[in-house]
PLY file of the C-alpha trace (Angstrom):
ply
format ascii 1.0
element vertex 365
property float x
property float y
property float z
element edge 364
property int vertex1
property int vertex2
end_header
-8.57 51.04 -17.89
-9.80 51.96 -14.42
-7.66 54.70 -12.78
-7.19 52.26 -9.89
-5.17 50.04 -12.22
-7.77 47.28 -12.33
-9.76 46.03 -15.31
-12.95 47.67 -16.54
-16.05 45.45 -16.66
-19.32 46.24 -18.44
-22.55 45.98 -16.44
-26.07 45.86 -17.89
-29.56 46.66 -16.64
-30.58 43.02 -16.59
-33.93 43.73 -14.90
-34.98 45.92 -17.82
-33.55 43.48 -20.35
-35.54 40.63 -18.80
-38.73 42.62 -19.35
-37.96 43.67 -22.91
-36.17 40.70 -24.53
-36.60 36.94 -24.67
-34.03 34.43 -26.00
-36.27 33.66 -28.98
-35.42 37.05 -30.53
-31.83 35.95 -31.21
-32.89 33.03 -33.40
-34.55 35.49 -35.80
-31.27 37.26 -36.48
-28.28 36.42 -38.70
-25.85 33.84 -37.24
-23.12 36.16 -35.99
-21.91 37.35 -32.61
-23.78 40.62 -33.12
-27.12 38.81 -32.81
-26.67 39.37 -29.03
-26.52 43.16 -29.31
-28.67 43.72 -26.18
-25.97 41.93 -24.17
-23.14 43.90 -25.77
-21.97 47.49 -25.12
-23.57 48.82 -28.28
-25.79 51.81 -28.96
-28.74 51.98 -31.34
-26.46 53.71 -33.83
-23.60 51.20 -33.57
-22.49 49.82 -36.93
-20.55 46.59 -36.43
-17.05 46.33 -37.82
-17.44 42.77 -39.00
-16.01 40.09 -41.24
-18.65 37.50 -40.34
-17.26 36.33 -37.00
-19.12 34.31 -34.40
-21.77 31.60 -34.19
-19.07 29.01 -34.78
-20.09 25.34 -34.78
-20.53 23.33 -31.61
-19.48 19.93 -32.87
-20.09 16.52 -31.27
-16.83 14.62 -30.85
-17.92 11.05 -30.08
-14.72 9.29 -31.13
-12.37 11.57 -29.25
-14.88 11.46 -26.40
-14.65 7.66 -26.32
-10.86 8.01 -26.35
-11.13 10.23 -23.25
-13.89 8.20 -21.59
-16.64 10.78 -22.17
-19.99 10.08 -23.82
-21.03 13.69 -24.37
-17.99 15.61 -25.52
-18.49 18.63 -27.76
-15.95 20.96 -29.34
-16.62 24.62 -29.97
-14.52 25.24 -33.07
-13.32 28.83 -33.10
-10.86 28.05 -35.88
-13.49 28.86 -38.50
-13.62 32.53 -37.46
-12.06 35.22 -39.68
-8.31 35.29 -38.96
-8.63 31.67 -37.81
-9.11 32.20 -34.06
-11.53 33.38 -31.37
-9.52 36.62 -31.23
-11.73 37.89 -34.06
-14.56 38.36 -31.57
-12.73 40.79 -29.32
-11.28 42.65 -32.27
-14.66 43.01 -33.99
-16.38 44.49 -30.96
-13.29 46.47 -29.98
-13.05 48.27 -33.29
-16.82 48.73 -33.46
-16.70 50.78 -30.28
-13.33 52.44 -30.93
-14.53 53.67 -34.30
-17.58 55.18 -32.60
-15.38 56.78 -29.97
-13.09 58.33 -32.57
-9.88 56.38 -31.91
-7.11 57.44 -34.30
-4.65 54.56 -33.76
-4.51 51.42 -31.64
-1.55 49.60 -30.09
-1.66 46.02 -28.85
0.88 43.55 -27.42
0.26 39.95 -28.44
1.56 36.42 -28.24
0.56 36.12 -31.91
-3.07 35.61 -32.87
-4.53 38.72 -31.26
-2.09 40.87 -33.21
-3.20 39.36 -36.50
-6.86 39.77 -35.60
-6.55 43.37 -34.44
-4.50 44.38 -37.47
-7.11 42.77 -39.74
-10.08 44.41 -38.07
-8.16 47.66 -37.87
-7.91 47.53 -41.64
-11.64 46.84 -41.82
-12.35 49.83 -39.57
-9.82 52.11 -41.28
-7.90 52.62 -38.02
-4.08 52.16 -37.98
-2.93 49.33 -35.71
0.49 48.97 -34.09
1.45 45.49 -32.91
4.22 44.36 -30.55
4.87 40.63 -30.89
7.55 38.30 -29.47
10.05 36.96 -31.99
9.10 33.39 -30.94
5.53 33.86 -32.22
4.61 31.83 -35.31
5.75 33.45 -38.55
2.23 33.26 -39.94
1.05 35.67 -37.22
3.69 38.19 -38.24
2.75 37.81 -41.90
-0.89 38.32 -40.99
-0.16 41.67 -39.37
1.90 42.83 -42.35
-0.75 41.64 -44.84
-3.37 43.76 -43.07
-1.10 46.81 -43.15
-0.38 46.81 -39.43
2.81 48.30 -38.04
4.68 45.29 -36.61
7.39 45.49 -33.96
9.08 42.15 -33.27
10.27 41.92 -29.67
13.19 39.90 -28.34
11.38 38.44 -25.33
7.92 37.31 -24.19
4.49 38.92 -24.31
5.29 40.58 -20.98
8.13 42.43 -22.73
5.84 43.29 -25.65
3.34 44.67 -23.15
5.85 47.06 -21.64
6.82 48.41 -25.05
3.19 48.77 -26.13
2.38 50.73 -22.97
5.35 53.00 -23.61
4.20 53.62 -27.18
0.66 54.37 -26.02
1.91 56.97 -23.54
4.39 58.60 -25.88
2.33 58.65 -29.07
-1.24 58.77 -27.84
-2.29 55.37 -29.20
-5.31 53.68 -27.69
-3.93 50.81 -25.57
-5.90 47.64 -26.35
-3.87 45.42 -24.02
-5.69 42.61 -22.25
-8.35 43.91 -19.82
-7.29 47.54 -20.20
-10.58 48.16 -21.99
-13.92 46.32 -21.61
-14.67 45.47 -25.21
-12.51 42.37 -25.72
-14.18 40.63 -22.78
-17.64 41.44 -24.11
-16.79 40.24 -27.61
-15.43 36.95 -26.30
-18.43 36.63 -23.99
-20.44 35.69 -27.05
-18.72 32.27 -27.02
-20.58 31.56 -23.79
-23.86 32.90 -25.16
-23.54 30.59 -28.16
-22.64 27.59 -26.00
-25.92 28.20 -24.18
-28.08 28.93 -27.23
-26.86 26.25 -29.64
-28.04 23.25 -27.54
-31.37 24.99 -26.80
-30.36 27.17 -23.82
-28.95 24.20 -21.97
-25.62 24.65 -20.20
-22.88 22.01 -20.15
-21.50 20.48 -16.97
-17.99 21.75 -17.72
-16.17 24.05 -20.13
-12.46 23.49 -20.76
-10.61 26.57 -21.88
-6.92 26.92 -22.86
-5.68 29.79 -20.73
-3.04 32.27 -21.81
-4.36 35.69 -20.88
-7.56 34.05 -19.66
-9.95 36.62 -21.12
-12.10 34.00 -22.84
-12.66 32.09 -19.62
-13.44 35.27 -17.70
-15.82 36.33 -20.47
-17.74 33.05 -20.68
-18.20 32.91 -16.91
-19.62 36.44 -17.11
-21.99 35.28 -19.87
-23.22 32.29 -17.89
-23.82 34.38 -14.77
-25.75 36.99 -16.76
-27.91 34.31 -18.39
-28.66 32.81 -14.99
-29.65 36.20 -13.59
-31.89 36.79 -16.61
-33.60 33.46 -15.98
-32.81 32.19 -19.47
-31.00 29.06 -18.27
-31.73 26.62 -15.46
-29.66 24.36 -13.26
-26.05 24.71 -12.11
-23.55 26.78 -14.03
-20.68 24.95 -15.77
-17.43 24.15 -14.05
-14.87 26.45 -15.62
-11.65 24.51 -16.21
-8.45 26.41 -16.94
-5.91 24.49 -19.03
-2.29 25.56 -19.38
0.96 24.08 -20.69
3.42 22.57 -18.24
6.08 24.95 -19.57
4.02 28.01 -18.60
1.39 27.37 -15.95
1.19 30.35 -13.56
-2.58 30.06 -13.09
-2.36 26.33 -12.35
0.35 26.91 -9.76
-1.66 29.68 -8.08
-4.76 27.47 -8.03
-2.84 24.56 -6.51
-1.33 26.82 -3.85
-4.63 28.51 -3.04
-3.35 31.93 -4.06
-5.67 34.71 -5.30
-3.33 35.58 -8.19
-0.33 34.13 -9.95
3.37 34.93 -9.80
5.63 35.39 -12.82
6.57 32.06 -14.48
10.29 32.09 -15.15
11.59 30.45 -18.33
8.17 30.18 -19.98
8.25 27.95 -23.06
5.68 25.80 -24.87
4.71 24.75 -28.40
1.35 26.45 -27.77
2.45 30.06 -28.25
-0.92 31.41 -27.15
-0.38 29.82 -23.73
3.05 31.37 -23.25
1.88 34.17 -20.93
4.05 34.13 -17.79
1.86 36.52 -15.73
-1.68 37.07 -17.04
-3.16 40.44 -16.16
-6.52 38.75 -15.61
-5.19 35.97 -13.39
-7.21 37.09 -10.35
-10.47 37.06 -12.32
-9.58 33.73 -13.96
-8.89 32.08 -10.61
-12.04 33.60 -9.18
-14.14 32.13 -12.01
-12.54 28.69 -11.63
-13.17 28.64 -7.88
-16.68 30.11 -7.97
-17.73 27.53 -10.55
-16.24 24.56 -8.72
-13.76 24.03 -11.53
-10.06 23.23 -11.56
-6.85 24.38 -13.22
-4.67 21.77 -14.89
-1.56 21.66 -17.08
-0.58 19.29 -19.88
2.76 18.52 -21.52
3.83 19.66 -24.97
3.96 16.00 -26.02
0.31 15.57 -24.99
-0.61 18.74 -26.88
0.93 17.57 -30.14
-0.54 14.10 -29.70
-4.00 15.58 -29.14
-3.66 17.65 -32.33
-3.00 14.43 -34.25
-5.76 12.50 -32.50
-8.40 15.18 -33.08
-7.48 15.25 -36.75
-7.54 11.48 -37.10
-10.70 10.79 -35.07
-12.81 13.87 -35.72
-11.37 15.69 -38.73
-10.85 18.79 -36.56
-7.64 20.67 -37.30
-7.07 22.11 -33.84
-4.60 24.72 -32.68
-2.12 23.56 -30.04
-4.01 25.66 -27.50
-7.29 23.92 -28.31
-5.50 20.59 -28.35
-4.23 21.32 -24.84
-7.82 21.62 -23.62
-8.75 18.40 -25.41
-5.76 16.60 -23.91
-6.84 17.69 -20.43
-10.14 15.80 -20.76
-8.23 12.52 -20.54
-6.51 13.40 -17.27
-9.63 14.95 -15.73
-11.77 11.94 -16.62
-9.22 9.64 -15.01
-9.23 11.81 -11.89
-13.01 11.81 -11.72
-13.31 15.58 -12.18
-15.35 14.88 -15.31
-18.07 12.26 -15.17
-18.60 9.75 -17.96
-22.05 11.16 -18.80
-21.24 14.84 -18.24
-21.92 17.22 -21.11
-18.44 18.65 -21.66
-17.46 21.48 -24.03
-13.85 21.97 -25.14
-12.87 25.28 -26.72
-10.68 24.87 -29.77
-9.60 28.49 -29.86
-8.02 28.44 -33.31
-7.18 26.60 -36.48
-4.20 24.28 -36.56
-3.55 25.58 -40.07
-1.88 28.58 -38.43
0.77 26.21 -37.02
2.18 24.43 -40.08
5.43 23.62 -38.24
3.48 21.52 -35.73
1.32 19.90 -38.40
4.50 18.83 -40.18
5.54 16.87 -37.08
0 1
1 2
2 3
3 4
4 5
5 6
6 7
7 8
8 9
9 10
10 11
11 12
12 13
13 14
14 15
15 16
16 17
17 18
18 19
19 20
20 21
21 22
22 23
23 24
24 25
25 26
26 27
27 28
28 29
29 30
30 31
31 32
32 33
33 34
34 35
35 36
36 37
37 38
38 39
39 40
40 41
41 42
42 43
43 44
44 45
45 46
46 47
47 48
48 49
49 50
50 51
51 52
52 53
53 54
54 55
55 56
56 57
57 58
58 59
59 60
60 61
61 62
62 63
63 64
64 65
65 66
66 67
67 68
68 69
69 70
70 71
71 72
72 73
73 74
74 75
75 76
76 77
77 78
78 79
79 80
80 81
81 82
82 83
83 84
84 85
85 86
86 87
87 88
88 89
89 90
90 91
91 92
92 93
93 94
94 95
95 96
96 97
97 98
98 99
99 100
100 101
101 102
102 103
103 104
104 105
105 106
106 107
107 108
108 109
109 110
110 111
111 112
112 113
113 114
114 115
115 116
116 117
117 118
118 119
119 120
120 121
121 122
122 123
123 124
124 125
125 126
126 127
127 128
128 129
129 130
130 131
131 132
132 133
133 134
134 135
135 136
136 137
137 138
138 139
139 140
140 141
141 142
142 143
143 144
144 145
145 146
146 147
147 148
148 149
149 150
150 151
151 152
152 153
153 154
154 155
155 156
156 157
157 158
158 159
159 160
160 161
161 162
162 163
163 164
164 165
165 166
166 167
167 168
168 169
169 170
170 171
171 172
172 173
173 174
174 175
175 176
176 177
177 178
178 179
179 180
180 181
181 182
182 183
183 184
184 185
185 186
186 187
187 188
188 189
189 190
190 191
191 192
192 193
193 194
194 195
195 196
196 197
197 198
198 199
199 200
200 201
201 202
202 203
203 204
204 205
205 206
206 207
207 208
208 209
209 210
210 211
211 212
212 213
213 214
214 215
215 216
216 217
217 218
218 219
219 220
220 221
221 222
222 223
223 224
224 225
225 226
226 227
227 228
228 229
229 230
230 231
231 232
232 233
233 234
234 235
235 236
236 237
237 238
238 239
239 240
240 241
241 242
242 243
243 244
244 245
245 246
246 247
247 248
248 249
249 250
250 251
251 252
252 253
253 254
254 255
255 256
256 257
257 258
258 259
259 260
260 261
261 262
262 263
263 264
264 265
265 266
266 267
267 268
268 269
269 270
270 271
271 272
272 273
273 274
274 275
275 276
276 277
277 278
278 279
279 280
280 281
281 282
282 283
283 284
284 285
285 286
286 287
287 288
288 289
289 290
290 291
291 292
292 293
293 294
294 295
295 296
296 297
297 298
298 299
299 300
300 301
301 302
302 303
303 304
304 305
305 306
306 307
307 308
308 309
309 310
310 311
311 312
312 313
313 314
314 315
315 316
316 317
317 318
318 319
319 320
320 321
321 322
322 323
323 324
324 325
325 326
326 327
327 328
328 329
329 330
330 331
331 332
332 333
333 334
334 335
335 336
336 337
337 338
338 339
339 340
340 341
341 342
342 343
343 344
344 345
345 346
346 347
347 348
348 349
349 350
350 351
351 352
352 353
353 354
354 355
355 356
356 357
357 358
358 359
359 360
360 361
361 362
362 363
363 364
């Protein structure tokens, strides 16, 4: 983390990259996130810590699209990643670099899925991982950490409380603190979602990207990817509207966007069925709001009832078993189409950030 207290961001020599690399080179490589190594903070000697993450399918969703009033709706299904969520991307790149840098142990606070992913990739890298997780997190996330041999600390509170304990452990025991935006690797790993969204349709960008926002790192990362691609000259036309979707029971970014504030304030009494969205004060809120505003996007919240209904509807109409977080983004398409934020013929991409199979209690409903 920057000594100033702000997040670290990776910058690249894009002028040199433009001269040395063309997009066609990526198609000749295996379908994984590491195909974009020139746009990742890797060295020539970097050996990826990988379980096959990335290059997830970008699926047409015509029946759900018709339900929402959209003719060109696509869903980027991150649920097929190892550990069942997009968190695998940040963990894979994080441990690739941390192993190179000689990290001896890693600590991470999590709302659930990130803890499982980092414990799993820690096992892959041979680096001990310590996880602080709220008691309200899904039981499957806790089991995932234990299965991977991670040291799990269950916290009576929210992810903000887990974050304070993780920071204390990092200072007292010398663990590497992998909290959100305290190192640059998670952003760069998740940036590959944006690179894939551009490459998979033939280097054509959508009109809008809807992203379920807890910590907001994925949204920040994809906006960074789109801006880098534009600067490289690999994509044409306007960049996508970045749309931040939160749950009504925890919507600090939405409130800040509505009030025209540069960052959010702590959301008291945070509660939602989408545990990954239960982040009462995201560390990256300023960067998230900046991306939304720069792109001409919006921030919107949906109810828990709409989230659960969207999970059912995606399953019934498209056969996609979405996480509640991904279902929140899908549910938002209906409201935003009605409001005219999304046009009927717009190419719209919804991020399903994880598999609904990790939420059996909601599937049972």
